[in-house]
mmCIF file of the N, C-alpha and C atoms, coordinates in Angstrom:
data_MODEL
# 
_entry.id   MODEL 
# 
loop_
_atom_site.group_PDB 
_atom_site.id 
_atom_site.type_symbol 
_atom_site.label_atom_id 
_atom_site.label_alt_id 
_atom_site.label_comp_id 
_atom_site.label_asym_id 
_atom_site.label_entity_id 
_atom_site.label_seq_id 
_atom_site.pdbx_PDB_ins_code 
_atom_site.Cartn_x 
_atom_site.Cartn_y 
_atom_site.Cartn_z 
_atom_site.occupancy 
_atom_site.B_iso_or_equiv 
_atom_site.pdbx_formal_charge 
_atom_site.auth_seq_id 
_atom_site.auth_comp_id 
_atom_site.auth_asym_id 
_atom_site.auth_atom_id 
_atom_site.pdbx_PDB_model_num 
ATOM 1   N N  . ILE A 1 1  ? 41.103 12.980 -15.577 1.00 0.00 ? 1  ILE A N  1 
ATOM 2   C CA . ILE A 1 1  ? 40.545 14.308 -15.744 1.00 0.00 ? 1  ILE A CA 1 
ATOM 3   C C  . ILE A 1 1  ? 41.707 15.283 -15.795 1.00 0.00 ? 1  ILE A C  1 
ATOM 4   N N  . VAL A 1 2  ? 41.752 16.076 -16.843 1.00 0.00 ? 2  VAL A N  1 
ATOM 5   C CA . VAL A 1 2  ? 42.861 17.008 -17.013 1.00 0.00 ? 2  VAL A CA 1 
ATOM 6   C C  . VAL A 1 2  ? 42.431 18.464 -16.923 1.00 0.00 ? 2  VAL A C  1 
ATOM 7   N N  . ALA A 1 3  ? 41.120 18.724 -16.956 1.00 0.00 ? 3  ALA A N  1 
ATOM 8   C CA . ALA A 1 3  ? 40.664 20.112 -16.879 1.00 0.00 ? 3  ALA A CA 1 
ATOM 9   C C  . ALA A 1 3  ? 39.242 20.159 -16.345 1.00 0.00 ? 3  ALA A C  1 
ATOM 10  N N  . GLY A 1 4  ? 38.888 21.277 -15.770 1.00 0.00 ? 4  GLY A N  1 
ATOM 11  C CA . GLY A 1 4  ? 37.531 21.476 -15.272 1.00 0.00 ? 4  GLY A CA 1 
ATOM 12  C C  . GLY A 1 4  ? 36.722 22.319 -16.233 1.00 0.00 ? 4  GLY A C  1 
ATOM 13  N N  . ALA A 1 5  ? 35.508 22.593 -15.861 1.00 0.00 ? 5  ALA A N  1 
ATOM 14  C CA . ALA A 1 5  ? 34.639 23.438 -16.674 1.00 0.00 ? 5  ALA A CA 1 
ATOM 15  C C  . ALA A 1 5  ? 35.147 24.873 -16.626 1.00 0.00 ? 5  ALA A C  1 
ATOM 16  N N  . THR A 1 6  ? 35.082 25.548 -17.763 1.00 0.00 ? 6  THR A N  1 
ATOM 17  C CA . THR A 1 6  ? 35.534 26.935 -17.808 1.00 0.00 ? 6  THR A CA 1 
ATOM 18  C C  . THR A 1 6  ? 34.374 27.914 -17.829 1.00 0.00 ? 6  THR A C  1 
ATOM 19  N N  . GLU A 1 7  ? 33.193 27.438 -18.153 1.00 0.00 ? 7  GLU A N  1 
ATOM 20  C CA . GLU A 1 7  ? 32.007 28.290 -18.198 1.00 0.00 ? 7  GLU A CA 1 
ATOM 21  C C  . GLU A 1 7  ? 31.095 27.959 -17.013 1.00 0.00 ? 7  GLU A C  1 
ATOM 22  N N  . PRO A 1 8  ? 30.416 28.972 -16.476 1.00 0.00 ? 8  PRO A N  1 
ATOM 23  C CA . PRO A 1 8  ? 29.469 28.698 -15.393 1.00 0.00 ? 8  PRO A CA 1 
ATOM 24  C C  . PRO A 1 8  ? 28.352 27.765 -15.869 1.00 0.00 ? 8  PRO A C  1 
ATOM 25  N N  . ILE A 1 9  ? 27.871 26.934 -14.981 1.00 0.00 ? 9  ILE A N  1 
ATOM 26  C CA . ILE A 1 9  ? 26.777 26.013 -15.279 1.00 0.00 ? 9  ILE A CA 1 
ATOM 27  C C  . ILE A 1 9  ? 25.461 26.762 -15.125 1.00 0.00 ? 9  ILE A C  1 
ATOM 28  N N  . SER A 1 10 ? 24.606 26.653 -16.133 1.00 0.00 ? 10 SER A N  1 
ATOM 29  C CA . SER A 1 10 ? 23.294 27.286 -16.069 1.00 0.00 ? 10 SER A CA 1 
ATOM 30  C C  . SER A 1 10 ? 22.412 26.520 -15.090 1.00 0.00 ? 10 SER A C  1 
ATOM 31  N N  . ILE A 1 11 ? 21.749 27.252 -14.208 1.00 0.00 ? 11 ILE A N  1 
ATOM 32  C CA . ILE A 1 11 ? 20.901 26.625 -13.187 1.00 0.00 ? 11 ILE A CA 1 
ATOM 33  C C  . ILE A 1 11 ? 19.635 27.463 -13.012 1.00 0.00 ? 11 ILE A C  1 
ATOM 34  N N  . ALA A 1 12 ? 18.540 26.774 -12.748 1.00 0.00 ? 12 ALA A N  1 
ATOM 35  C CA . ALA A 1 12 ? 17.265 27.451 -12.503 1.00 0.00 ? 12 ALA A CA 1 
ATOM 36  C C  . ALA A 1 12 ? 16.884 27.265 -11.039 1.00 0.00 ? 12 ALA A C  1 
ATOM 37  N N  . VAL A 1 13 ? 16.447 28.336 -10.422 1.00 0.00 ? 13 VAL A N  1 
ATOM 38  C CA . VAL A 1 13 ? 15.972 28.262 -9.041  1.00 0.00 ? 13 VAL A CA 1 
ATOM 39  C C  . VAL A 1 13 ? 14.474 28.554 -9.078  1.00 0.00 ? 13 VAL A C  1 
ATOM 40  N N  . GLN A 1 14 ? 13.684 27.537 -8.804  1.00 0.00 ? 14 GLN A N  1 
ATOM 41  C CA . GLN A 1 14 ? 12.229 27.678 -8.849  1.00 0.00 ? 14 GLN A CA 1 
ATOM 42  C C  . GLN A 1 14 ? 11.727 28.530 -7.690  1.00 0.00 ? 14 GLN A C  1 
ATOM 43  N N  . LYS A 1 15 ? 10.518 29.073 -7.866  1.00 0.00 ? 15 LYS A N  1 
ATOM 44  C CA . LYS A 1 15 ? 9.862  29.787 -6.777  1.00 0.00 ? 15 LYS A CA 1 
ATOM 45  C C  . LYS A 1 15 ? 9.578  28.805 -5.653  1.00 0.00 ? 15 LYS A C  1 
ATOM 46  N N  . PHE A 1 16 ? 9.656  29.298 -4.420  1.00 0.00 ? 16 PHE A N  1 
ATOM 47  C CA . PHE A 1 16 ? 9.303  28.477 -3.276  1.00 0.00 ? 16 PHE A CA 1 
ATOM 48  C C  . PHE A 1 16 ? 7.795  28.528 -3.080  1.00 0.00 ? 16 PHE A C  1 
ATOM 49  N N  . GLU A 1 17 ? 7.197  27.374 -2.821  1.00 0.00 ? 17 GLU A N  1 
ATOM 50  C CA . GLU A 1 17 ? 5.767  27.323 -2.559  1.00 0.00 ? 17 GLU A CA 1 
ATOM 51  C C  . GLU A 1 17 ? 5.513  27.852 -1.155  1.00 0.00 ? 17 GLU A C  1 
ATOM 52  N N  . VAL A 1 18 ? 4.527  28.716 -1.036  1.00 0.00 ? 18 VAL A N  1 
ATOM 53  C CA . VAL A 1 18 ? 4.207  29.340 0.248   1.00 0.00 ? 18 VAL A CA 1 
ATOM 54  C C  . VAL A 1 18 ? 3.079  28.559 0.915   1.00 0.00 ? 18 VAL A C  1 
ATOM 55  N N  . ALA A 1 19 ? 3.266  28.241 2.195   1.00 0.00 ? 19 ALA A N  1 
ATOM 56  C CA . ALA A 1 19 ? 2.239  27.522 2.952   1.00 0.00 ? 19 ALA A CA 1 
ATOM 57  C C  . ALA A 1 19 ? 2.208  28.051 4.374   1.00 0.00 ? 19 ALA A C  1 
ATOM 58  N N  . GLY A 1 20 ? 1.086  27.871 5.019   1.00 0.00 ? 20 GLY A N  1 
ATOM 59  C CA . GLY A 1 20 ? 0.957  28.282 6.412   1.00 0.00 ? 20 GLY A CA 1 
ATOM 60  C C  . GLY A 1 20 ? 1.093  29.781 6.587   1.00 0.00 ? 20 GLY A C  1 
ATOM 61  N N  . ASN A 1 21 ? 1.909  30.191 7.543   1.00 0.00 ? 21 ASN A N  1 
ATOM 62  C CA . ASN A 1 21 ? 2.081  31.611 7.857   1.00 0.00 ? 21 ASN A CA 1 
ATOM 63  C C  . ASN A 1 21 ? 3.166  32.290 7.032   1.00 0.00 ? 21 ASN A C  1 
ATOM 64  N N  . ALA A 1 22 ? 3.801  31.565 6.136   1.00 0.00 ? 22 ALA A N  1 
ATOM 65  C CA . ALA A 1 22 ? 4.865  32.152 5.314   1.00 0.00 ? 22 ALA A CA 1 
ATOM 66  C C  . ALA A 1 22 ? 4.270  33.155 4.333   1.00 0.00 ? 22 ALA A C  1 
ATOM 67  N N  . SER A 1 23 ? 5.023  34.200 4.053   1.00 0.00 ? 23 SER A N  1 
ATOM 68  C CA . SER A 1 23 ? 4.536  35.209 3.114   1.00 0.00 ? 23 SER A CA 1 
ATOM 69  C C  . SER A 1 23 ? 5.243  35.059 1.767   1.00 0.00 ? 23 SER A C  1 
ATOM 70  N N  . PRO A 1 24 ? 4.563  35.425 0.682   1.00 0.00 ? 24 PRO A N  1 
ATOM 71  C CA . PRO A 1 24 ? 5.196  35.388 -0.636  1.00 0.00 ? 24 PRO A CA 1 
ATOM 72  C C  . PRO A 1 24 ? 6.448  36.269 -0.698  1.00 0.00 ? 24 PRO A C  1 
ATOM 73  N N  . LYS A 1 25 ? 6.431  37.368 0.051   1.00 0.00 ? 25 LYS A N  1 
ATOM 74  C CA . LYS A 1 25 ? 7.588  38.265 0.078   1.00 0.00 ? 25 LYS A CA 1 
ATOM 75  C C  . LYS A 1 25 ? 8.807  37.555 0.674   1.00 0.00 ? 25 LYS A C  1 
ATOM 76  N N  . ASP A 1 26 ? 8.606  36.827 1.766   1.00 0.00 ? 26 ASP A N  1 
ATOM 77  C CA . ASP A 1 26 ? 9.705  36.079 2.389   1.00 0.00 ? 26 ASP A CA 1 
ATOM 78  C C  . ASP A 1 26 ? 10.235 35.007 1.443   1.00 0.00 ? 26 ASP A C  1 
ATOM 79  N N  . ALA A 1 27 ? 9.324  34.307 0.764   1.00 0.00 ? 27 ALA A N  1 
ATOM 80  C CA . ALA A 1 27 ? 9.731  33.269 -0.186  1.00 0.00 ? 27 ALA A CA 1 
ATOM 81  C C  . ALA A 1 27 ? 10.557 33.868 -1.321  1.00 0.00 ? 27 ALA A C  1 
ATOM 82  N N  . ALA A 1 28 ? 10.155 35.026 -1.813  1.00 0.00 ? 28 ALA A N  1 
ATOM 83  C CA . ALA A 1 28 ? 10.895 35.693 -2.888  1.00 0.00 ? 28 ALA A CA 1 
ATOM 84  C C  . ALA A 1 28 ? 12.276 36.132 -2.405  1.00 0.00 ? 28 ALA A C  1 
ATOM 85  N N  . MET A 1 29 ? 12.363 36.598 -1.160  1.00 0.00 ? 29 MET A N  1 
ATOM 86  C CA . MET A 1 29 ? 13.658 37.019 -0.620  1.00 0.00 ? 29 MET A CA 1 
ATOM 87  C C  . MET A 1 29 ? 14.597 35.828 -0.458  1.00 0.00 ? 29 MET A C  1 
ATOM 88  N N  . ILE A 1 30 ? 14.070 34.690 -0.007  1.00 0.00 ? 30 ILE A N  1 
ATOM 89  C CA . ILE A 1 30 ? 14.901 33.490 0.135   1.00 0.00 ? 30 ILE A CA 1 
ATOM 90  C C  . ILE A 1 30 ? 15.419 33.049 -1.225  1.00 0.00 ? 30 ILE A C  1 
ATOM 91  N N  . ARG A 1 31 ? 14.555 33.063 -2.226  1.00 0.00 ? 31 ARG A N  1 
ATOM 92  C CA . ARG A 1 31 ? 14.962 32.700 -3.589  1.00 0.00 ? 31 ARG A CA 1 
ATOM 93  C C  . ARG A 1 31 ? 16.081 33.619 -4.078  1.00 0.00 ? 31 ARG A C  1 
ATOM 94  N N  . ALA A 1 32 ? 15.933 34.914 -3.837  1.00 0.00 ? 32 ALA A N  1 
ATOM 95  C CA . ALA A 1 32 ? 16.946 35.878 -4.267  1.00 0.00 ? 32 ALA A CA 1 
ATOM 96  C C  . ALA A 1 32 ? 18.286 35.617 -3.577  1.00 0.00 ? 32 ALA A C  1 
ATOM 97  N N  . VAL A 1 33 ? 18.257 35.279 -2.294  1.00 0.00 ? 33 VAL A N  1 
ATOM 98  C CA . VAL A 1 33 ? 19.492 34.982 -1.559  1.00 0.00 ? 33 VAL A CA 1 
ATOM 99  C C  . VAL A 1 33 ? 20.169 33.736 -2.130  1.00 0.00 ? 33 VAL A C  1 
ATOM 100 N N  . VAL A 1 34 ? 19.381 32.688 -2.379  1.00 0.00 ? 34 VAL A N  1 
ATOM 101 C CA . VAL A 1 34 ? 19.936 31.451 -2.942  1.00 0.00 ? 34 VAL A CA 1 
ATOM 102 C C  . VAL A 1 34 ? 20.559 31.731 -4.307  1.00 0.00 ? 34 VAL A C  1 
ATOM 103 N N  . GLU A 1 35 ? 19.833 32.456 -5.163  1.00 0.00 ? 35 GLU A N  1 
ATOM 104 C CA . GLU A 1 35 ? 20.361 32.787 -6.491  1.00 0.00 ? 35 GLU A CA 1 
ATOM 105 C C  . GLU A 1 35 ? 21.653 33.592 -6.391  1.00 0.00 ? 35 GLU A C  1 
ATOM 106 N N  . ASN A 1 36 ? 21.667 34.580 -5.521  1.00 0.00 ? 36 ASN A N  1 
ATOM 107 C CA . ASN A 1 36 ? 22.852 35.415 -5.374  1.00 0.00 ? 36 ASN A CA 1 
ATOM 108 C C  . ASN A 1 36 ? 24.042 34.612 -4.855  1.00 0.00 ? 36 ASN A C  1 
ATOM 109 N N  . ASP A 1 37 ? 23.797 33.740 -3.886  1.00 0.00 ? 37 ASP A N  1 
ATOM 110 C CA . ASP A 1 37 ? 24.875 32.903 -3.351  1.00 0.00 ? 37 ASP A CA 1 
ATOM 111 C C  . ASP A 1 37 ? 25.472 32.013 -4.439  1.00 0.00 ? 37 ASP A C  1 
ATOM 112 N N  . LEU A 1 38 ? 24.616 31.399 -5.247  1.00 0.00 ? 38 LEU A N  1 
ATOM 113 C CA . LEU A 1 38 ? 25.102 30.541 -6.328  1.00 0.00 ? 38 LEU A CA 1 
ATOM 114 C C  . LEU A 1 38 ? 25.874 31.352 -7.368  1.00 0.00 ? 38 LEU A C  1 
ATOM 115 N N  . LYS A 1 39 ? 25.316 32.495 -7.743  1.00 0.00 ? 39 LYS A N  1 
ATOM 116 C CA . LYS A 1 39 ? 25.930 33.329 -8.780  1.00 0.00 ? 39 LYS A CA 1 
ATOM 117 C C  . LYS A 1 39 ? 27.297 33.859 -8.353  1.00 0.00 ? 39 LYS A C  1 
ATOM 118 N N  . THR A 1 40 ? 27.418 34.265 -7.104  1.00 0.00 ? 40 THR A N  1 
ATOM 119 C CA . THR A 1 40 ? 28.674 34.875 -6.665  1.00 0.00 ? 40 THR A CA 1 
ATOM 120 C C  . THR A 1 40 ? 29.816 33.874 -6.508  1.00 0.00 ? 40 THR A C  1 
ATOM 121 N N  . THR A 1 41 ? 29.523 32.572 -6.558  1.00 0.00 ? 41 THR A N  1 
ATOM 122 C CA . THR A 1 41 ? 30.602 31.587 -6.539  1.00 0.00 ? 41 THR A CA 1 
ATOM 123 C C  . THR A 1 41 ? 31.378 31.601 -7.851  1.00 0.00 ? 41 THR A C  1 
ATOM 124 N N  . GLY A 1 42 ? 30.727 32.107 -8.912  1.00 0.00 ? 42 GLY A N  1 
ATOM 125 C CA . GLY A 1 42 ? 31.351 32.091 -10.233 1.00 0.00 ? 42 GLY A CA 1 
ATOM 126 C C  . GLY A 1 42 ? 31.180 30.763 -10.947 1.00 0.00 ? 42 GLY A C  1 
ATOM 127 N N  . LEU A 1 43 ? 30.571 29.791 -10.279 1.00 0.00 ? 43 LEU A N  1 
ATOM 128 C CA . LEU A 1 43 ? 30.394 28.460 -10.863 1.00 0.00 ? 43 LEU A CA 1 
ATOM 129 C C  . LEU A 1 43 ? 29.052 28.298 -11.561 1.00 0.00 ? 43 LEU A C  1 
ATOM 130 N N  . PHE A 1 44 ? 28.105 29.197 -11.264 1.00 0.00 ? 44 PHE A N  1 
ATOM 131 C CA . PHE A 1 44 ? 26.750 29.061 -11.789 1.00 0.00 ? 44 PHE A CA 1 
ATOM 132 C C  . PHE A 1 44 ? 26.289 30.337 -12.477 1.00 0.00 ? 44 PHE A C  1 
ATOM 133 N N  . ARG A 1 45 ? 25.434 30.151 -13.489 1.00 0.00 ? 45 ARG A N  1 
ATOM 134 C CA . ARG A 1 45 ? 24.760 31.255 -14.172 1.00 0.00 ? 45 ARG A CA 1 
ATOM 135 C C  . ARG A 1 45 ? 23.266 31.010 -13.965 1.00 0.00 ? 45 ARG A C  1 
ATOM 136 N N  . ILE A 1 46 ? 22.570 31.966 -13.396 1.00 0.00 ? 46 ILE A N  1 
ATOM 137 C CA . ILE A 1 46 ? 21.150 31.809 -13.102 1.00 0.00 ? 46 ILE A CA 1 
ATOM 138 C C  . ILE A 1 46 ? 20.348 31.984 -14.391 1.00 0.00 ? 46 ILE A C  1 
ATOM 139 N N  . ALA A 1 47 ? 19.522 30.977 -14.693 1.00 0.00 ? 47 ALA A N  1 
ATOM 140 C CA . ALA A 1 47 ? 18.688 31.024 -15.892 1.00 0.00 ? 47 ALA A CA 1 
ATOM 141 C C  . ALA A 1 47 ? 17.619 32.100 -15.744 1.00 0.00 ? 47 ALA A C  1 
ATOM 142 N N  . ASN A 1 48 ? 17.238 32.679 -16.871 1.00 0.00 ? 48 ASN A N  1 
ATOM 143 C CA . ASN A 1 48 ? 16.173 33.672 -16.898 1.00 0.00 ? 48 ASN A CA 1 
ATOM 144 C C  . ASN A 1 48 ? 14.890 33.033 -16.366 1.00 0.00 ? 48 ASN A C  1 
ATOM 145 N N  . HIS A 1 49 ? 14.189 33.716 -15.492 1.00 0.00 ? 49 HIS A N  1 
ATOM 146 C CA . HIS A 1 49 ? 12.974 33.161 -14.890 1.00 0.00 ? 49 HIS A CA 1 
ATOM 147 C C  . HIS A 1 49 ? 11.904 32.847 -15.923 1.00 0.00 ? 49 HIS A C  1 
ATOM 148 N N  . ASP A 1 50 ? 11.915 33.530 -17.057 1.00 0.00 ? 50 ASP A N  1 
ATOM 149 C CA . ASP A 1 50 ? 10.926 33.278 -18.106 1.00 0.00 ? 50 ASP A CA 1 
ATOM 150 C C  . ASP A 1 50 ? 11.272 32.041 -18.931 1.00 0.00 ? 50 ASP A C  1 
ATOM 151 N N  . ALA A 1 51 ? 12.432 31.456 -18.709 1.00 0.00 ? 51 ALA A N  1 
ATOM 152 C CA . ALA A 1 51 ? 12.904 30.343 -19.532 1.00 0.00 ? 51 ALA A CA 1 
ATOM 153 C C  . ALA A 1 51 ? 12.505 28.970 -18.998 1.00 0.00 ? 51 ALA A C  1 
ATOM 154 N N  . PHE A 1 52 ? 11.808 28.915 -17.866 1.00 0.00 ? 52 PHE A N  1 
ATOM 155 C CA . PHE A 1 52 ? 11.441 27.614 -17.322 1.00 0.00 ? 52 PHE A CA 1 
ATOM 156 C C  . PHE A 1 52 ? 10.031 27.663 -16.750 1.00 0.00 ? 52 PHE A C  1 
ATOM 157 N N  . PRO A 1 53 ? 9.393  26.508 -16.541 1.00 0.00 ? 53 PRO A N  1 
ATOM 158 C CA . PRO A 1 53 ? 8.003  26.468 -16.053 1.00 0.00 ? 53 PRO A CA 1 
ATOM 159 C C  . PRO A 1 53 ? 7.837  27.184 -14.720 1.00 0.00 ? 53 PRO A C  1 
ATOM 160 N N  . GLU A 1 54 ? 6.657  27.719 -14.521 1.00 0.00 ? 54 GLU A N  1 
ATOM 161 C CA . GLU A 1 54 ? 6.354  28.457 -13.299 1.00 0.00 ? 54 GLU A CA 1 
ATOM 162 C C  . GLU A 1 54 ? 6.320  27.546 -12.072 1.00 0.00 ? 54 GLU A C  1 
ATOM 163 N N  . TYR A 1 55 ? 5.748  26.353 -12.219 1.00 0.00 ? 55 TYR A N  1 
ATOM 164 C CA . TYR A 1 55 ? 5.620  25.448 -11.083 1.00 0.00 ? 55 TYR A CA 1 
ATOM 165 C C  . TYR A 1 55 ? 6.163  24.075 -11.442 1.00 0.00 ? 55 TYR A C  1 
ATOM 166 N N  . VAL A 1 56 ? 6.809  23.450 -10.492 1.00 0.00 ? 56 VAL A N  1 
ATOM 167 C CA . VAL A 1 56 ? 7.302  22.089 -10.671 1.00 0.00 ? 56 VAL A CA 1 
ATOM 168 C C  . VAL A 1 56 ? 6.187  21.143 -10.249 1.00 0.00 ? 56 VAL A C  1 
ATOM 169 N N  . THR A 1 57 ? 5.946  20.112 -11.057 1.00 0.00 ? 57 THR A N  1 
ATOM 170 C CA . THR A 1 57 ? 4.897  19.143 -10.702 1.00 0.00 ? 57 THR A CA 1 
ATOM 171 C C  . THR A 1 57 ? 5.502  17.792 -10.446 1.00 0.00 ? 57 THR A C  1 
# 
């Protein structure tokens, strides 16, 4: 191996499924934190939310 990737890797972060006492607002905030953490490394590019399925099956 003589070189690494020069462009950020595109990644999708799915919505978290809410169950029990968890609120949709908390799930959305956790998703935003995960996306921001990945993005700020410079190694990842977050895919547009409209570009992938709403739910994973």
